[in-house]
VMD Tcl script that draws the C-alpha trace (Angstrom):
set ca {
  {-17.65 -53.85 60.50}
  {-20.39 -51.24 60.96}
  {-19.24 -50.71 64.55}
  {-15.71 -49.94 63.34}
  {-16.99 -47.52 60.70}
  {-19.06 -45.67 63.31}
  {-16.06 -45.34 65.63}
  {-13.87 -43.99 62.81}
  {-16.62 -41.58 61.76}
  {-17.03 -40.34 65.32}
  {-13.26 -39.98 65.67}
  {-12.99 -37.94 62.46}
  {-15.94 -35.71 63.40}
  {-14.47 -34.93 66.82}
  {-11.00 -34.31 65.38}
  {-12.38 -31.91 62.77}
  {-14.40 -30.06 65.42}
  {-11.28 -29.76 67.57}
  {-9.19 -28.36 64.70}
  {-11.86 -25.87 63.58}
  {-12.49 -24.34 67.01}
  {-9.59 -22.27 68.35}
  {-10.97 -22.21 71.88}
  {-10.32 -25.97 72.14}
  {-6.86 -27.05 73.24}
  {-5.01 -29.43 70.92}
  {-4.49 -31.86 73.81}
  {-7.94 -33.17 72.95}
  {-6.69 -34.11 69.49}
  {-4.12 -36.52 70.90}
  {-6.73 -38.10 73.16}
  {-9.08 -38.59 70.18}
  {-6.34 -40.06 67.97}
  {-4.87 -42.50 70.49}
  {-8.15 -43.55 72.13}
  {-10.73 -43.38 69.28}
  {-13.83 -44.50 71.17}
  {-13.17 -43.38 74.74}
  {-11.43 -40.16 73.68}
  {-14.22 -39.21 71.29}
  {-16.95 -39.92 73.83}
  {-15.19 -37.84 76.50}
  {-14.75 -35.02 73.97}
  {-18.46 -35.15 73.11}
  {-19.46 -35.03 76.78}
  {-17.08 -32.21 77.74}
  {-16.78 -30.01 74.67}
  {-19.87 -30.46 72.50}
  {-22.99 -31.56 74.40}
  {-22.81 -28.98 77.26}
  {-22.69 -26.11 74.74}
  {-24.96 -27.47 72.05}
  {-26.97 -24.54 70.66}
  {-25.60 -22.09 73.21}
  {-23.32 -19.09 72.57}
  {-19.97 -19.49 74.29}
  {-19.14 -17.21 77.18}
  {-16.46 -17.31 79.83}
  {-13.79 -19.97 80.08}
  {-14.82 -22.46 82.77}
  {-12.73 -25.31 81.41}
  {-8.97 -24.83 81.95}
  {-8.28 -27.15 79.02}
  {-9.75 -24.62 76.60}
  {-7.95 -21.70 75.05}
  {-9.20 -18.24 75.98}
  {-12.41 -17.37 74.16}
  {-11.42 -13.86 73.14}
  {-8.41 -11.67 72.60}
  {-9.82 -9.44 75.34}
  {-9.30 -12.18 77.93}
  {-5.72 -12.64 76.79}
  {-5.16 -8.88 77.01}
  {-6.55 -8.88 80.56}
  {-4.21 -11.69 81.56}
  {-1.25 -9.86 80.03}
  {-2.23 -6.68 81.85}
  {-2.42 -8.49 85.19}
  {0.89 -10.21 84.56}
  {2.57 -6.90 83.65}
  {1.42 -5.41 86.95}
  {3.34 -8.13 88.79}
  {6.43 -6.88 90.59}
  {9.18 -8.29 88.38}
  {7.62 -7.39 85.04}
  {6.59 -3.89 86.09}
  {10.01 -3.19 87.59}
  {11.74 -4.27 84.36}
  {9.40 -2.09 82.30}
  {10.02 0.92 84.53}
  {13.77 0.30 84.43}
  {13.63 0.17 80.62}
  {11.76 3.48 80.45}
  {14.29 5.08 82.81}
  {17.20 3.72 80.76}
  {15.73 5.29 77.61}
  {15.32 8.64 79.38}
  {18.99 8.44 80.35}
  {20.05 7.68 76.78}
  {20.88 4.01 77.40}
  {18.78 2.09 74.86}
  {20.91 -1.06 75.05}
  {20.13 -1.38 78.74}
  {16.46 -0.79 77.95}
  {16.59 -3.67 75.46}
  {17.71 -6.06 78.21}
  {14.84 -5.01 80.46}
  {12.22 -5.26 77.71}
  {13.45 -8.71 76.76}
  {13.12 -9.74 80.40}
  {9.49 -8.59 80.27}
  {8.70 -10.91 77.36}
  {7.89 -14.05 79.32}
  {4.83 -16.03 80.36}
  {1.58 -14.51 79.07}
  {3.58 -11.46 77.95}
  {5.89 -13.46 75.69}
  {4.12 -12.08 72.61}
  {2.72 -8.88 74.12}
  {2.56 -6.51 71.12}
  {2.99 -3.34 73.18}
  {6.14 -4.67 74.84}
  {7.44 -5.92 71.49}
  {6.89 -2.46 70.02}
  {8.76 -0.83 72.90}
  {11.57 -3.34 72.36}
  {11.64 -2.40 68.67}
  {11.85 1.31 69.56}
  {14.71 0.68 71.98}
  {16.52 -1.47 69.43}
  {16.09 1.25 66.80}
  {17.53 3.84 69.20}
  {20.48 1.50 69.83}
  {21.07 1.03 66.07}
  {20.24 -2.66 66.50}
  {18.13 -2.71 63.36}
  {18.02 -6.50 63.04}
  {16.42 -6.83 66.47}
  {14.03 -3.97 65.72}
  {12.89 -5.68 62.52}
  {12.50 -9.01 64.29}
  {10.25 -7.47 66.95}
  {8.16 -5.57 64.38}
  {7.68 -8.63 62.20}
  {6.58 -10.62 65.26}
  {3.98 -7.98 66.04}
  {2.58 -8.08 62.50}
  {2.50 -11.88 62.49}
  {0.75 -12.15 65.86}
  {-1.69 -9.24 66.01}
  {-3.03 -6.06 64.42}
  {-1.56 -3.88 67.16}
  {-1.20 -0.19 66.15}
  {-0.60 -0.95 62.45}
  {0.23 2.67 61.58}
  {2.89 2.93 64.30}
  {4.38 -0.42 63.35}
  {4.48 0.45 59.65}
  {6.09 3.82 60.34}
  {8.83 2.30 62.46}
  {9.38 -0.36 59.80}
  {9.71 2.36 57.17}
  {12.19 4.25 59.34}
  {14.30 1.14 59.94}
  {14.44 0.34 56.23}
  {15.27 3.98 55.45}
  {18.20 4.03 57.88}
  {19.41 0.78 56.33}
  {19.15 2.45 52.89}
  {16.70 -0.27 51.86}
  {14.51 2.29 50.11}
  {12.64 -0.27 48.02}
  {11.17 -1.77 51.21}
  {10.63 1.54 52.97}
  {8.73 3.30 50.18}
  {5.62 1.02 50.08}
  {5.12 1.52 53.81}
  {5.36 5.29 53.45}
  {2.96 5.28 50.50}
  {0.40 3.27 52.45}
  {0.71 5.55 55.48}
  {0.42 8.72 53.41}
  {-2.79 7.37 51.89}
  {-4.33 5.94 55.06}
  {-2.68 7.69 58.04}
  {-1.08 10.97 56.88}
  {-0.13 12.17 60.35}
  {2.52 14.86 60.93}
  {4.94 12.14 62.05}
  {4.45 10.23 58.81}
  {4.87 13.36 56.71}
  {8.04 14.37 58.56}
  {9.76 11.01 58.07}
  {8.54 10.99 54.47}
  {10.27 14.36 54.00}
  {13.48 12.84 55.34}
  {13.03 9.94 52.94}
  {12.56 12.33 50.01}
  {15.69 14.23 51.04}
  {17.74 11.03 51.05}
  {16.31 10.19 47.63}
  {17.56 13.52 46.28}
  {14.09 15.08 45.99}
  {15.15 18.26 47.76}
  {12.35 20.50 46.48}
  {9.59 18.13 47.55}
  {11.23 17.62 50.94}
  {11.59 21.37 51.47}
  {7.96 22.05 50.59}
  {6.73 19.38 52.97}
  {8.95 20.60 55.80}
  {7.70 24.17 55.32}
  {4.10 22.96 55.63}
  {4.91 20.99 58.77}
  {6.77 23.85 60.46}
  {3.93 26.27 59.68}
  {1.56 23.94 61.53}
  {3.55 24.32 64.78}
  {3.87 28.02 65.68}
  {5.97 29.13 68.65}
  {4.32 28.17 71.91}
  {2.40 25.20 70.51}
  {2.90 21.64 71.68}
  {5.86 20.48 69.64}
  {6.48 16.93 68.39}
  {9.87 15.41 69.29}
  {11.17 15.80 65.75}
  {10.41 19.53 65.41}
  {13.97 20.75 66.10}
  {15.34 18.24 63.60}
  {12.81 19.44 61.03}
  {13.88 23.06 61.54}
  {17.53 22.11 61.16}
  {16.85 20.13 57.99}
  {14.74 22.94 56.50}
  {17.56 25.39 57.19}
  {20.09 23.11 55.49}
  {17.87 22.66 52.44}
  {17.45 26.43 52.03}
  {21.22 26.78 51.75}
  {21.42 24.29 48.89}
}
mol new
graphics top color blue
foreach p $ca { graphics top sphere $p radius 0.5 }
foreach p [lrange $ca 0 end-1] q [lrange $ca 1 end] { graphics top cylinder $p $q radius 0.2 }
display resetview
């Protein structure tokens, strides 16, 4: 009876340890559950005793998950430098330069495989291409995946989310993102797209004031953001109203 209780206790302790430590693969859990004594003893010998009281470093055991996000990023980087992935990424960038965002989408989707399946940078580029192609559903899907999986460039992701919702006339969802960005990351890009949002909301005076401030910050000869010509055109239209 006592022997059985000890085995169950050992099994539970090993299972809890496995669940609480993300660097441990869940394959161990099945071994512990189906082979209570042998599985638990093997788990103790491989995963617990060798590292008792020591800080973890490296990833010598292939059964373990990567210890840090940095290791995963390194693996993604190496994978992206491989011929097929890099060629797809370059083809996508070229397609965007040629005004073919739908072709770029196909190449970016081809990049999202293996270690790069959830690469946040590639997902963001996919979202940008989808936005340019007016495929707003795919853009939102990619952006939501980024937010669920990582904290990659939160300001950029929020701004693109706000722009997608604005184009869809879903102003109730767009406005909270703009408000957060204006409070935390009030970049010229954020302020420009906020001015467009205000214009669409009928707040012409506020939009005009903001556009005037933005245009004054970029005198002739300065490095211009991609939206500067659009801002000038919008400001001119608002003056005529």
